[in-house]
C-alpha positions as CSV (number, residue, x, y, z in Angstrom):
1,M,56.8,183.6,-102.6
2,Q,58.2,187.1,-101.5
3,M,55.8,189.1,-99.3
4,E,55.9,192.9,-98.9
5,L,57.0,193.8,-95.4
6,M,55.2,197.2,-95.0
7,H,52.0,198.3,-96.3
8,E,50.7,201.8,-96.6
9,S,47.1,201.1,-96.0
10,I,44.9,198.3,-94.6
11,E,43.7,197.9,-98.3
12,D,47.1,197.3,-99.5
13,A,47.6,194.5,-96.7
14,V,44.4,193.0,-97.8
15,K,45.6,193.0,-101.3
16,E,48.7,191.1,-100.0
17,V,46.5,188.4,-98.6
18,A,44.5,188.2,-101.9
19,R,47.8,187.8,-103.7
20,V,48.9,185.0,-101.6
21,C,45.4,183.3,-101.9
22,G,45.6,183.4,-105.7
23,G,44.1,186.7,-106.4
24,S,41.0,188.9,-105.6
25,K,38.6,186.2,-107.1
26,A,39.9,183.5,-105.0
27,L,39.8,185.5,-101.7
28,A,36.4,187.1,-102.5
29,G,35.0,183.5,-103.2
30,A,36.2,182.4,-99.8
31,L,34.8,185.5,-98.2
32,W,31.4,185.5,-99.9
33,P,30.9,182.0,-101.5
34,A,27.1,182.6,-102.3
35,K,27.6,186.2,-103.6
36,A,27.6,186.5,-107.5
37,N,30.4,188.7,-108.8
38,S,32.0,188.7,-105.2
39,H,35.4,189.8,-106.7
40,I,33.8,193.0,-108.1
41,H,32.4,193.9,-104.6
42,F,35.7,192.9,-103.1
43,L,37.6,195.3,-105.4
44,D,35.0,198.1,-104.6
45,C,35.8,197.5,-100.9
46,L,39.5,198.1,-101.6
47,N,38.9,201.2,-103.6
48,P,38.9,204.3,-101.4
49,E,36.9,206.3,-103.8
50,R,34.0,203.7,-103.5
51,A,31.5,203.7,-100.8
52,A,31.7,199.9,-100.2
53,K,34.0,198.9,-97.4
54,L,34.9,195.6,-95.5
55,S,33.2,195.3,-92.2
56,P,35.4,194.4,-89.1
57,A,34.0,190.8,-89.3
58,E,35.1,190.6,-92.9
59,L,38.6,191.8,-92.1
60,M,38.8,189.2,-89.3
61,V,38.1,186.5,-91.8
62,I,40.6,187.9,-94.2
63,A,43.2,188.0,-91.5
64,K,42.4,184.4,-90.5
65,I,42.5,183.2,-94.2
66,G,45.9,185.0,-94.4
67,R,47.2,183.4,-91.3
68,D,46.2,180.0,-92.6
69,R,48.5,180.7,-95.6
70,D,51.3,182.1,-93.5
71,C,50.5,185.7,-94.6
72,H,50.2,188.0,-91.6
73,A,49.9,191.4,-93.5
74,V,46.6,192.4,-92.0
75,M,47.6,191.8,-88.5
76,Q,51.0,193.4,-88.9
77,F,49.6,196.4,-90.6
78,M,47.0,196.9,-87.7
79,A,49.6,196.4,-85.1
80,A,52.0,198.8,-86.7
81,E,49.3,201.4,-87.3
82,I,47.8,201.3,-83.7
83,G,51.2,201.0,-82.0
84,Y,51.4,197.4,-80.8
85,D,54.3,195.1,-80.8
86,M,54.3,192.8,-84.0
87,P,52.0,189.8,-83.4
88,T,53.4,186.4,-83.3
89,P,51.2,183.6,-84.7
90,K,50.7,180.6,-82.5
91,S,52.0,177.3,-83.8
92,V,49.4,174.7,-84.6
93,D,50.9,172.5,-81.8
94,K,50.6,175.2,-79.3
95,A,46.9,175.9,-80.2
96,I,46.2,172.2,-80.0
97,D,47.9,172.1,-76.6
98,E,45.9,175.0,-75.3
99,V,42.5,173.5,-76.5
100,S,43.4,170.1,-75.1
101,K,44.3,171.6,-71.7
102,R,40.9,173.5,-71.6
103,I,39.0,170.3,-72.4
104,A,40.9,168.4,-69.8
105,D,40.2,171.2,-67.1
106,G,36.6,171.0,-68.2
107,M,36.5,167.2,-67.7
108,D,38.2,167.5,-64.4
109,F,35.6,170.1,-63.3
110,L,32.7,167.8,-64.5
111,R,34.0,164.8,-62.6
112,S,34.5,166.8,-59.4
113,E,31.0,168.3,-59.5
114,M,29.2,165.2,-60.6
115,P,28.9,163.7,-57.1
116,R,27.5,166.9,-55.8
117,L,25.0,167.1,-58.5
118,E,23.9,163.5,-58.0
119,K,23.4,164.2,-54.3
120,M,21.3,167.3,-55.1
121,I,19.1,165.3,-57.5
122,A,18.7,162.5,-54.9
123,M,17.6,165.2,-52.3
124,R,15.1,166.7,-54.7
125,A,13.6,163.2,-55.5
126,K,12.9,162.6,-51.7
127,R,10.8,165.7,-51.4
């Protein structure tokens, strides 16, 4: 599937994510699963003449959904518009390695602090 490289607006970048997700109904349904006619609200949010707009949190969700489908249009648009280098998505392997390291570091901390905690509990019990 060919993706557009440059977008003229954040709305165009979001539309690219919607296209990759199978259309506005599919993306709106993922964004607001409990909302009736979510795709109509979604289209209103992308129409500059309408009052409805996507919140920053909703844009984050859309960017994450896009990333999961290897579509980085929202992040690339924002980086280009604000003046940042193009973002590079982390590989799944790198993300797993980072989380695993944080967990291992946390476990090491717990193991090192446990004897101290046990001593403090014993001292409190003697009072």
